[in-house]
C-alpha positions in Angstrom: 63.4 74.3 -9.2 60.9 73.4 -12.0 59.9 70.1 -10.1 58.5 72.0 -7.6 56.7 74.3 -9.8 55.3 71.8 -12.0 53.6 69.9 -8.5 52.0 73.3 -7.3 50.6 73.6 -10.8 49.0 70.2 -11.3 47.8 70.6 -8.2 46.1 74.1 -8.4 44.9 72.1 -11.9 43.4 69.7 -10.3 41.8 71.8 -7.1 40.5 74.2 -10.0 39.3 71.1 -12.0 37.5 69.3 -9.1 35.8 72.7 -9.0 34.3 73.1 -12.3 33.1 69.4 -12.0 30.7 70.6 -8.5 29.6 73.4 -10.9 28.5 71.3 -13.7 25.0 70.5 -14.2 25.0 66.5 -14.2 23.8 63.6 -11.7 26.0 63.0 -8.8 27.3 59.6 -10.1 28.6 61.4 -13.0 30.1 64.2 -11.2 31.9 61.5 -8.9 33.0 59.5 -11.9 34.7 63.3 -13.4 36.5 63.8 -9.7 38.0 60.5 -9.7 39.4 60.6 -13.2 40.9 64.1 -12.5 42.2 62.7 -9.6 44.0 59.8 -11.2 45.5 62.1 -13.9 46.4 64.3 -11.1 48.0 61.8 -8.9 49.9 60.3 -11.8 50.9 63.5 -13.3 52.6 63.9 -10.0 54.2 60.7 -10.6 55.7 61.8 -13.7 56.8 65.1 -11.9 58.8 63.5 -9.2 60.3 60.9 -11.9 59.1 57.6 -10.0 57.8 56.8 -14.2 
């Protein structure tokens, strides 16, 4: 049960942070780099919560 909650919180956090990155007044290259960092951190967090790492 706690793993499912952890996964849902991680997905919600990634979606919110990606939305906020879109709102930043920076150039598109920096936005893409920030989005990639957020997605990588989110994927690693999901893998950790699933017990892969």
